[in-house]
PDB file of N, CA, C and O in Angstrom:
ATOM      1  N   MET A   1     109.529 119.876 103.350  1.00  0.00           N
ATOM      2  CA  MET A   1     109.483 120.690 103.725  1.00  0.00           C
ATOM      3  C   MET A   1     108.553 122.205 103.999  1.00  0.00           C
ATOM      4  O   MET A   1     108.514 122.895 102.980  1.00  0.00           O
ATOM      5  N   THR A   2     107.984 122.668 104.934  1.00  0.00           N
ATOM      6  CA  THR A   2     106.837 123.462 104.319  1.00  0.00           C
ATOM      7  C   THR A   2     107.221 124.673 104.102  1.00  0.00           C
ATOM      8  O   THR A   2     108.354 125.151 104.139  1.00  0.00           O
ATOM      9  N   ASP A   3     106.208 125.156 103.870  1.00  0.00           N
ATOM     10  CA  ASP A   3     105.572 127.562 103.109  1.00  0.00           C
ATOM     11  C   ASP A   3     105.863 127.411 104.940  1.00  0.00           C
ATOM     12  O   ASP A   3     105.658 126.245 105.277  1.00  0.00           O
ATOM     13  N   GLN A   4     106.158 128.049 105.785  1.00  0.00           N
ATOM     14  CA  GLN A   4     105.964 128.794 106.772  1.00  0.00           C
ATOM     15  C   GLN A   4     104.768 129.574 107.152  1.00  0.00           C
ATOM     16  O   GLN A   4     104.302 129.887 108.248  1.00  0.00           O
ATOM     17  N   ASN A   5     104.366 129.821 105.800  1.00  0.00           N
ATOM     18  CA  ASN A   5     103.148 130.951 105.629  1.00  0.00           C
ATOM     19  C   ASN A   5     102.061 129.770 105.964  1.00  0.00           C
ATOM     20  O   ASN A   5     101.080 130.082 106.640  1.00  0.00           O
ATOM     21  N   GLU A   6     102.188 128.649 105.584  1.00  0.00           N
ATOM     22  CA  GLU A   6     100.770 127.590 106.257  1.00  0.00           C
ATOM     23  C   GLU A   6     100.405 127.726 107.413  1.00  0.00           C
ATOM     24  O   GLU A   6     101.090 128.057 108.380  1.00  0.00           O
ATOM     25  N   THR A   7      98.851 127.375 107.350  1.00  0.00           N
ATOM     26  CA  THR A   7      98.376 127.378 108.977  1.00  0.00           C
ATOM     27  C   THR A   7      97.987 126.287 108.582  1.00  0.00           C
ATOM     28  O   THR A   7      97.454 126.108 107.487  1.00  0.00           O
ATOM     29  N   LYS A   8      98.283 125.096 109.737  1.00  0.00           N
ATOM     30  CA  LYS A   8      96.962 124.131 109.785  1.00  0.00           C
ATOM     31  C   LYS A   8      95.427 124.377 109.617  1.00  0.00           C
ATOM     32  O   LYS A   8      94.656 125.288 109.919  1.00  0.00           O
ATOM     33  N   THR A   9      95.333 123.252 109.048  1.00  0.00           N
ATOM     34  CA  THR A   9      93.460 123.196 110.024  1.00  0.00           C
ATOM     35  C   THR A   9      93.279 123.051 110.840  1.00  0.00           C
ATOM     36  O   THR A   9      93.770 121.927 110.937  1.00  0.00           O
ATOM     37  N   GLU A  10      92.615 123.420 112.460  1.00  0.00           N
ATOM     38  CA  GLU A  10      92.480 123.023 113.350  1.00  0.00           C
ATOM     39  C   GLU A  10      90.822 122.059 112.896  1.00  0.00           C
ATOM     40  O   GLU A  10      89.805 122.712 112.659  1.00  0.00           O
ATOM     41  N   LEU A  11      90.815 120.984 112.858  1.00  0.00           N
ATOM     42  CA  LEU A  11      89.362 119.958 112.998  1.00  0.00           C
ATOM     43  C   LEU A  11      88.791 120.833 114.803  1.00  0.00           C
ATOM     44  O   LEU A  11      89.317 121.119 115.879  1.00  0.00           O
ATOM     45  N   ARG A  12      87.837 120.905 114.332  1.00  0.00           N
ATOM     46  CA  ARG A  12      86.582 120.909 115.618  1.00  0.00           C
ATOM     47  C   ARG A  12      85.132 120.827 115.978  1.00  0.00           C
ATOM     48  O   ARG A  12      85.159 121.643 116.900  1.00  0.00           O
ATOM     49  N   GLN A  13      84.413 120.601 115.945  1.00  0.00           N
ATOM     50  CA  GLN A  13      83.237 118.919 115.920  1.00  0.00           C
ATOM     51  C   GLN A  13      81.787 120.283 115.881  1.00  0.00           C
ATOM     52  O   GLN A  13      81.412 121.160 116.659  1.00  0.00           O
ATOM     53  N   THR A  14      81.386 119.824 114.613  1.00  0.00           N
ATOM     54  CA  THR A  14      80.670 120.960 113.663  1.00  0.00           C
ATOM     55  C   THR A  14      78.705 120.580 113.570  1.00  0.00           C
ATOM     56  O   THR A  14      77.804 120.508 112.735  1.00  0.00           O
ATOM     57  N   GLY A  15      78.940 120.433 115.065  1.00  0.00           N
ATOM     58  CA  GLY A  15      77.698 119.575 115.505  1.00  0.00           C
ATOM     59  C   GLY A  15      76.385 119.037 114.096  1.00  0.00           C
ATOM     60  O   GLY A  15      75.165 119.147 114.221  1.00  0.00           O
ATOM     61  N   ILE A  16      77.079 118.507 112.927  1.00  0.00           N
ATOM     62  CA  ILE A  16      76.771 118.755 112.063  1.00  0.00           C
ATOM     63  C   ILE A  16      76.049 117.264 112.020  1.00  0.00           C
ATOM     64  O   ILE A  16      76.809 116.298 111.952  1.00  0.00           O
ATOM     65  N   ARG A  17      74.025 116.926 112.072  1.00  0.00           N
ATOM     66  CA  ARG A  17      74.702 114.843 112.513  1.00  0.00           C
ATOM     67  C   ARG A  17      74.617 114.481 111.126  1.00  0.00           C
ATOM     68  O   ARG A  17      74.173 115.109 110.165  1.00  0.00           O
ATOM     69  N   VAL A  18      75.125 113.354 111.216  1.00  0.00           N
ATOM     70  CA  VAL A  18      75.900 112.377 109.953  1.00  0.00           C
ATOM     71  C   VAL A  18      74.862 110.998 110.510  1.00  0.00           C
ATOM     72  O   VAL A  18      74.921 110.384 111.576  1.00  0.00           O
ATOM     73  N   LYS A  19      74.195 110.867 109.672  1.00  0.00           N
ATOM     74  CA  LYS A  19      73.618 109.751 109.737  1.00  0.00           C
ATOM     75  C   LYS A  19      74.394 107.830 109.872  1.00  0.00           C
ATOM     76  O   LYS A  19      73.917 106.949 109.155  1.00  0.00           O
ATOM     77  N   LEU A  20      75.666 107.492 110.956  1.00  0.00           N
ATOM     78  CA  LEU A  20      76.268 106.327 109.881  1.00  0.00           C
ATOM     79  C   LEU A  20      75.715 104.803 110.769  1.00  0.00           C
ATOM     80  O   LEU A  20      75.850 103.623 110.443  1.00  0.00           O
ATOM     81  N   ILE A  21      74.960 105.525 112.181  1.00  0.00           N
ATOM     82  CA  ILE A  21      74.731 103.762 111.845  1.00  0.00           C
ATOM     83  C   ILE A  21      73.902 103.260 111.440  1.00  0.00           C
ATOM     84  O   ILE A  21      72.817 103.734 111.103  1.00  0.00           O
ATOM     85  N   GLY A  22      74.418 101.763 111.382  1.00  0.00           N
ATOM     86  CA  GLY A  22      73.162 101.386 109.860  1.00  0.00           C
ATOM     87  C   GLY A  22      73.789 101.411 108.971  1.00  0.00           C
ATOM     88  O   GLY A  22      73.514 100.432 108.277  1.00  0.00           O
ATOM     89  N   ALA A  23      74.892 102.287 108.336  1.00  0.00           N
ATOM     90  CA  ALA A  23      75.325 103.455 106.276  1.00  0.00           C
ATOM     91  C   ALA A  23      76.442 102.061 106.938  1.00  0.00           C
ATOM     92  O   ALA A  23      76.627 101.619 108.072  1.00  0.00           O
ATOM     93  N   ASP A  24      77.029 101.696 105.508  1.00  0.00           N
ATOM     94  CA  ASP A  24      77.786 100.663 105.653  1.00  0.00           C
ATOM     95  C   ASP A  24      79.574 101.300 105.877  1.00  0.00           C
ATOM     96  O   ASP A  24      80.117 102.173 105.200  1.00  0.00           O
ATOM     97  N   GLY A  25      80.107 100.601 106.918  1.00  0.00           N
ATOM     98  CA  GLY A  25      81.365 100.371 107.152  1.00  0.00           C
ATOM     99  C   GLY A  25      81.910  99.889 106.831  1.00  0.00           C
ATOM    100  O   GLY A  25      82.265  98.812 107.308  1.00  0.00           O
ATOM    101  N   ASN A  26      82.358 100.457 105.699  1.00  0.00           N
ATOM    102  CA  ASN A  26      84.051 100.400 105.411  1.00  0.00           C
ATOM    103  C   ASN A  26      84.368 101.634 105.637  1.00  0.00           C
ATOM    104  O   ASN A  26      83.391 102.343 105.874  1.00  0.00           O
ATOM    105  N   ALA A  27      85.963 102.456 105.660  1.00  0.00           N
ATOM    106  CA  ALA A  27      86.392 103.733 105.989  1.00  0.00           C
ATOM    107  C   ALA A  27      86.149 104.372 105.545  1.00  0.00           C
ATOM    108  O   ALA A  27      85.789 105.415 106.091  1.00  0.00           O
ATOM    109  N   PHE A  28      86.175 104.140 103.593  1.00  0.00           N
ATOM    110  CA  PHE A  28      86.021 105.134 102.687  1.00  0.00           C
ATOM    111  C   PHE A  28      84.409 105.875 102.534  1.00  0.00           C
ATOM    112  O   PHE A  28      83.964 106.957 102.150  1.00  0.00           O
ATOM    113  N   ALA A  29      83.931 104.746 103.012  1.00  0.00           N
ATOM    114  CA  ALA A  29      82.313 105.373 102.481  1.00  0.00           C
ATOM    115  C   ALA A  29      82.034 106.089 103.976  1.00  0.00           C
ATOM    116  O   ALA A  29      81.194 106.990 103.980  1.00  0.00           O
ATOM    117  N   MET A  30      82.568 105.808 105.013  1.00  0.00           N
ATOM    118  CA  MET A  30      82.070 106.276 105.772  1.00  0.00           C
ATOM    119  C   MET A  30      83.311 108.114 106.372  1.00  0.00           C
ATOM    120  O   MET A  30      83.140 109.019 107.188  1.00  0.00           O
ATOM    121  N   ILE A  31      84.522 107.725 105.263  1.00  0.00           N
ATOM    122  CA  ILE A  31      85.002 109.500 104.939  1.00  0.00           C
ATOM    123  C   ILE A  31      84.475 109.892 104.102  1.00  0.00           C
ATOM    124  O   ILE A  31      84.515 111.122 104.093  1.00  0.00           O
ATOM    125  N   GLY A  32      83.629 109.220 102.831  1.00  0.00           N
ATOM    126  CA  GLY A  32      82.970 109.791 101.964  1.00  0.00           C
ATOM    127  C   GLY A  32      81.781 110.132 102.449  1.00  0.00           C
ATOM    128  O   GLY A  32      81.463 111.093 101.750  1.00  0.00           O
ATOM    129  N   LEU A  33      80.867 109.927 103.267  1.00  0.00           N
ATOM    130  CA  LEU A  33      79.938 110.767 104.159  1.00  0.00           C
ATOM    131  C   LEU A  33      79.867 111.344 105.136  1.00  0.00           C
ATOM    132  O   LEU A  33      78.950 112.115 105.421  1.00  0.00           O
ATOM    133  N   VAL A  34      81.090 111.002 106.027  1.00  0.00           N
ATOM    134  CA  VAL A  34      81.266 113.007 105.948  1.00  0.00           C
ATOM    135  C   VAL A  34      82.101 113.906 105.492  1.00  0.00           C
ATOM    136  O   VAL A  34      82.489 114.955 106.006  1.00  0.00           O
ATOM    137  N   ARG A  35      82.367 113.375 104.405  1.00  0.00           N
ATOM    138  CA  ARG A  35      84.109 114.912 103.409  1.00  0.00           C
ATOM    139  C   ARG A  35      82.039 115.706 103.234  1.00  0.00           C
ATOM    140  O   ARG A  35      81.566 116.678 103.822  1.00  0.00           O
ATOM    141  N   ARG A  36      81.389 114.801 102.262  1.00  0.00           N
ATOM    142  CA  ARG A  36      79.752 115.438 101.898  1.00  0.00           C
ATOM    143  C   ARG A  36      78.972 116.379 102.878  1.00  0.00           C
ATOM    144  O   ARG A  36      78.615 117.551 102.759  1.00  0.00           O
ATOM    145  N   ALA A  37      78.857 115.637 103.699  1.00  0.00           N
ATOM    146  CA  ALA A  37      77.717 117.028 104.569  1.00  0.00           C
ATOM    147  C   ALA A  37      78.233 118.074 105.664  1.00  0.00           C
ATOM    148  O   ALA A  37      77.476 118.604 106.477  1.00  0.00           O
ATOM    149  N   LEU A  38      80.015 118.380 105.572  1.00  0.00           N
ATOM    150  CA  LEU A  38      80.996 119.492 105.790  1.00  0.00           C
ATOM    151  C   LEU A  38      80.065 119.540 103.949  1.00  0.00           C
ATOM    152  O   LEU A  38      78.907 119.955 103.917  1.00  0.00           O
ATOM    153  N   ARG A  39      80.682 119.131 102.776  1.00  0.00           N
ATOM    154  CA  ARG A  39      80.767 120.459 102.408  1.00  0.00           C
ATOM    155  C   ARG A  39      79.348 121.038 101.563  1.00  0.00           C
ATOM    156  O   ARG A  39      79.014 121.767 100.629  1.00  0.00           O
ATOM    157  N   GLN A  40      78.950 120.388 102.335  1.00  0.00           N
ATOM    158  CA  GLN A  40      76.486 120.657 102.175  1.00  0.00           C
ATOM    159  C   GLN A  40      76.759 121.649 102.858  1.00  0.00           C
ATOM    160  O   GLN A  40      76.312 122.745 102.520  1.00  0.00           O
ATOM    161  N   ALA A  41      77.619 121.500 104.069  1.00  0.00           N
ATOM    162  CA  ALA A  41      76.831 122.494 104.987  1.00  0.00           C
ATOM    163  C   ALA A  41      77.953 124.155 104.980  1.00  0.00           C
ATOM    164  O   ALA A  41      77.979 125.238 105.566  1.00  0.00           O
ATOM    165  N   GLY A  42      78.494 123.642 104.238  1.00  0.00           N
ATOM    166  CA  GLY A  42      79.780 124.983 103.369  1.00  0.00           C
ATOM    167  C   GLY A  42      80.632 125.041 103.857  1.00  0.00           C
ATOM    168  O   GLY A  42      81.356 126.033 103.776  1.00  0.00           O
ATOM    169  N   TYR A  43      81.016 123.610 104.843  1.00  0.00           N
ATOM    170  CA  TYR A  43      83.002 124.047 105.459  1.00  0.00           C
ATOM    171  C   TYR A  43      83.257 124.032 104.147  1.00  0.00           C
ATOM    172  O   TYR A  43      82.639 123.584 103.182  1.00  0.00           O
ATOM    173  N   GLY A  44      84.877 124.932 104.352  1.00  0.00           N
ATOM    174  CA  GLY A  44      85.975 124.985 102.691  1.00  0.00           C
ATOM    175  C   GLY A  44      86.125 123.751 103.052  1.00  0.00           C
ATOM    176  O   GLY A  44      85.664 122.898 103.810  1.00  0.00           O
ATOM    177  N   GLU A  45      87.562 124.080 101.625  1.00  0.00           N
ATOM    178  CA  GLU A  45      87.579 122.458 101.409  1.00  0.00           C
ATOM    179  C   GLU A  45      88.902 122.745 102.703  1.00  0.00           C
ATOM    180  O   GLU A  45      88.737 121.911 103.593  1.00  0.00           O
ATOM    181  N   ASP A  46      89.841 123.466 102.937  1.00  0.00           N
ATOM    182  CA  ASP A  46      90.623 123.446 103.903  1.00  0.00           C
ATOM    183  C   ASP A  46      89.975 122.492 105.148  1.00  0.00           C
ATOM    184  O   ASP A  46      90.918 121.786 105.505  1.00  0.00           O
ATOM    185  N   PHE A  47      89.504 122.359 105.473  1.00  0.00           N
ATOM    186  CA  PHE A  47      88.407 121.538 106.747  1.00  0.00           C
ATOM    187  C   PHE A  47      88.654 120.778 106.746  1.00  0.00           C
ATOM    188  O   PHE A  47      89.384 120.129 107.495  1.00  0.00           O
ATOM    189  N   VAL A  48      87.564 120.341 104.969  1.00  0.00           N
ATOM    190  CA  VAL A  48      86.932 119.669 104.824  1.00  0.00           C
ATOM    191  C   VAL A  48      88.299 117.964 103.926  1.00  0.00           C
ATOM    192  O   VAL A  48      88.283 116.737 103.820  1.00  0.00           O
ATOM    193  N   ARG A  49      89.341 119.349 103.493  1.00  0.00           N
ATOM    194  CA  ARG A  49      91.237 117.913 103.512  1.00  0.00           C
ATOM    195  C   ARG A  49      91.844 117.807 104.907  1.00  0.00           C
ATOM    196  O   ARG A  49      92.393 116.721 105.092  1.00  0.00           O
ATOM    197  N   ALA A  50      91.886 118.597 105.869  1.00  0.00           N
ATOM    198  CA  ALA A  50      91.930 117.747 107.173  1.00  0.00           C
ATOM    199  C   ALA A  50      91.343 116.918 107.245  1.00  0.00           C
ATOM    200  O   ALA A  50      91.830 115.850 107.615  1.00  0.00           O
ATOM    201  N   PHE A  51      90.350 117.016 106.999  1.00  0.00           N
ATOM    202  CA  PHE A  51      89.713 116.175 108.336  1.00  0.00           C
ATOM    203  C   PHE A  51      89.722 114.808 107.401  1.00  0.00           C
ATOM    204  O   PHE A  51      89.749 113.802 108.110  1.00  0.00           O
ATOM    205  N   MET A  52      89.707 114.523 105.975  1.00  0.00           N
ATOM    206  CA  MET A  52      89.870 113.460 105.341  1.00  0.00           C
ATOM    207  C   MET A  52      91.613 112.836 106.171  1.00  0.00           C
ATOM    208  O   MET A  52      91.846 111.863 106.889  1.00  0.00           O
ATOM    209  N   ASP A  53      92.433 113.835 105.682  1.00  0.00           N
ATOM    210  CA  ASP A  53      93.935 113.629 105.955  1.00  0.00           C
ATOM    211  C   ASP A  53      94.133 112.804 107.683  1.00  0.00           C
ATOM    212  O   ASP A  53      94.728 111.783 108.025  1.00  0.00           O
ATOM    213  N   ASP A  54      93.353 113.785 108.425  1.00  0.00           N
ATOM    214  CA  ASP A  54      93.596 113.114 109.640  1.00  0.00           C
ATOM    215  C   ASP A  54      93.657 111.954 109.392  1.00  0.00           C
ATOM    216  O   ASP A  54      94.594 111.171 109.238  1.00  0.00           O
ATOM    217  N   ALA A  55      91.463 111.785 109.322  1.00  0.00           N
ATOM    218  CA  ALA A  55      91.055 109.983 109.452  1.00  0.00           C
ATOM    219  C   ALA A  55      91.662 109.809 109.103  1.00  0.00           C
ATOM    220  O   ALA A  55      92.413 109.798 110.079  1.00  0.00           O
ATOM    221  N   ALA A  56      92.555 109.454 107.915  1.00  0.00           N
ATOM    222  CA  ALA A  56      93.638 108.496 106.882  1.00  0.00           C
ATOM    223  C   ALA A  56      95.034 108.065 107.569  1.00  0.00           C
ATOM    224  O   ALA A  56      95.940 107.387 107.085  1.00  0.00           O
ATOM    225  N   SER A  57      94.931 108.674 108.867  1.00  0.00           N
ATOM    226  CA  SER A  57      96.104 108.613 109.295  1.00  0.00           C
ATOM    227  C   SER A  57      96.570 107.968 109.512  1.00  0.00           C
ATOM    228  O   SER A  57      97.758 107.719 109.307  1.00  0.00           O
ATOM    229  N   SER A  58      95.609 107.315 110.141  1.00  0.00           N
ATOM    230  CA  SER A  58      95.893 106.276 110.954  1.00  0.00           C
ATOM    231  C   SER A  58      95.549 104.803 110.726  1.00  0.00           C
ATOM    232  O   SER A  58      96.020 104.392 109.665  1.00  0.00           O
ATOM    233  N   ASP A  59      94.750 103.748 111.535  1.00  0.00           N
ATOM    234  CA  ASP A  59      94.172 102.762 112.200  1.00  0.00           C
ATOM    235  C   ASP A  59      92.528 103.836 111.932  1.00  0.00           C
ATOM    236  O   ASP A  59      92.247 105.028 111.807  1.00  0.00           O
ATOM    237  N   TYR A  60      91.347 101.666 111.971  1.00  0.00           N
ATOM    238  CA  TYR A  60      89.645 102.314 111.697  1.00  0.00           C
ATOM    239  C   TYR A  60      89.184 102.910 112.680  1.00  0.00           C
ATOM    240  O   TYR A  60      88.302 103.763 112.592  1.00  0.00           O
ATOM    241  N   GLN A  61      90.075 102.294 114.452  1.00  0.00           N
ATOM    242  CA  GLN A  61      89.182 102.995 115.539  1.00  0.00           C
ATOM    243  C   GLN A  61      89.969 104.284 115.814  1.00  0.00           C
ATOM    244  O   GLN A  61      89.887 104.804 116.926  1.00  0.00           O
ATOM    245  N   HIS A  62      90.791 104.866 114.764  1.00  0.00           N
ATOM    246  CA  HIS A  62      91.517 106.937 114.987  1.00  0.00           C
ATOM    247  C   HIS A  62      90.193 107.186 113.565  1.00  0.00           C
ATOM    248  O   HIS A  62      89.571 108.239 113.422  1.00  0.00           O
ATOM    249  N   LEU A  63      90.117 106.629 113.162  1.00  0.00           N
ATOM    250  CA  LEU A  63      89.237 106.742 111.691  1.00  0.00           C
ATOM    251  C   LEU A  63      87.807 107.404 112.733  1.00  0.00           C
ATOM    252  O   LEU A  63      87.388 108.556 112.852  1.00  0.00           O
ATOM    253  N   LEU A  64      87.364 106.136 113.344  1.00  0.00           N
ATOM    254  CA  LEU A  64      86.217 106.328 114.367  1.00  0.00           C
ATOM    255  C   LEU A  64      85.906 108.118 115.299  1.00  0.00           C
ATOM    256  O   LEU A  64      84.818 108.686 115.400  1.00  0.00           O
ATOM    257  N   ALA A  65      87.280 108.611 115.844  1.00  0.00           N
ATOM    258  CA  ALA A  65      87.475 108.927 116.641  1.00  0.00           C
ATOM    259  C   ALA A  65      87.406 110.587 115.486  1.00  0.00           C
ATOM    260  O   ALA A  65      86.256 111.018 115.577  1.00  0.00           O
ATOM    261  N   VAL A  66      88.068 111.296 114.752  1.00  0.00           N
ATOM    262  CA  VAL A  66      87.783 111.640 114.519  1.00  0.00           C
ATOM    263  C   VAL A  66      86.541 111.988 113.530  1.00  0.00           C
ATOM    264  O   VAL A  66      86.377 113.141 113.131  1.00  0.00           O
ATOM    265  N   ILE A  67      85.876 111.170 113.243  1.00  0.00           N
ATOM    266  CA  ILE A  67      84.532 111.906 112.419  1.00  0.00           C
ATOM    267  C   ILE A  67      83.738 111.672 113.699  1.00  0.00           C
ATOM    268  O   ILE A  67      82.638 112.169 113.457  1.00  0.00           O
ATOM    269  N   ASP A  68      83.726 111.331 114.545  1.00  0.00           N
ATOM    270  CA  ASP A  68      83.135 111.804 116.496  1.00  0.00           C
ATOM    271  C   ASP A  68      83.657 112.792 116.318  1.00  0.00           C
ATOM    272  O   ASP A  68      82.899 113.426 115.584  1.00  0.00           O
ATOM    273  N   LYS A  69      85.035 113.721 116.655  1.00  0.00           N
ATOM    274  CA  LYS A  69      85.057 114.683 116.940  1.00  0.00           C
ATOM    275  C   LYS A  69      85.088 116.332 115.763  1.00  0.00           C
ATOM    276  O   LYS A  69      85.458 117.504 115.839  1.00  0.00           O
ATOM    277  N   THR A  70      84.305 115.210 114.568  1.00  0.00           N
ATOM    278  CA  THR A  70      83.748 116.211 113.721  1.00  0.00           C
ATOM    279  C   THR A  70      82.301 116.417 114.053  1.00  0.00           C
ATOM    280  O   THR A  70      81.670 117.403 114.434  1.00  0.00           O
ATOM    281  N   VAL A  71      81.952 115.086 113.770  1.00  0.00           N
ATOM    282  CA  VAL A  71      80.308 116.210 113.154  1.00  0.00           C
ATOM    283  C   VAL A  71      79.845 114.909 114.498  1.00  0.00           C
ATOM    284  O   VAL A  71      80.597 114.352 115.298  1.00  0.00           O
ATOM    285  N   VAL A  72      78.663 114.787 114.353  1.00  0.00           N
ATOM    286  CA  VAL A  72      77.938 114.277 115.173  1.00  0.00           C
ATOM    287  C   VAL A  72      77.259 113.171 114.479  1.00  0.00           C
ATOM    288  O   VAL A  72      76.539 113.447 113.520  1.00  0.00           O
ATOM    289  N   ILE A  73      77.463 111.502 114.996  1.00  0.00           N
ATOM    290  CA  ILE A  73      77.690 110.092 114.657  1.00  0.00           C
ATOM    291  C   ILE A  73      75.280 109.933 114.766  1.00  0.00           C
ATOM    292  O   ILE A  73      74.529 110.275 115.680  1.00  0.00           O
ATOM    293  N   GLU A  74      74.993 109.360 113.534  1.00  0.00           N
ATOM    294  CA  GLU A  74      73.103 109.138 114.977  1.00  0.00           C
ATOM    295  C   GLU A  74      73.338 107.990 114.143  1.00  0.00           C
ATOM    296  O   GLU A  74      72.595 107.011 114.215  1.00  0.00           O
TER     297      GLU A  74
END
């Protein structure tokens, strides 16, 4: 059961550039790189948690789509 006052944080393109090309292709490593970049850019824990929950909610292709939706991949 969810709290009626609980609002879902919507992900959006942040414009943050994250170098993933040539980085470890492991899903957990990529989530960690993006999570670190979001925190360093000052995004709050609600946004970071929403990213992590969505990114880990399905398969590898979904992970890549969520990362692309949230940051600029370099």
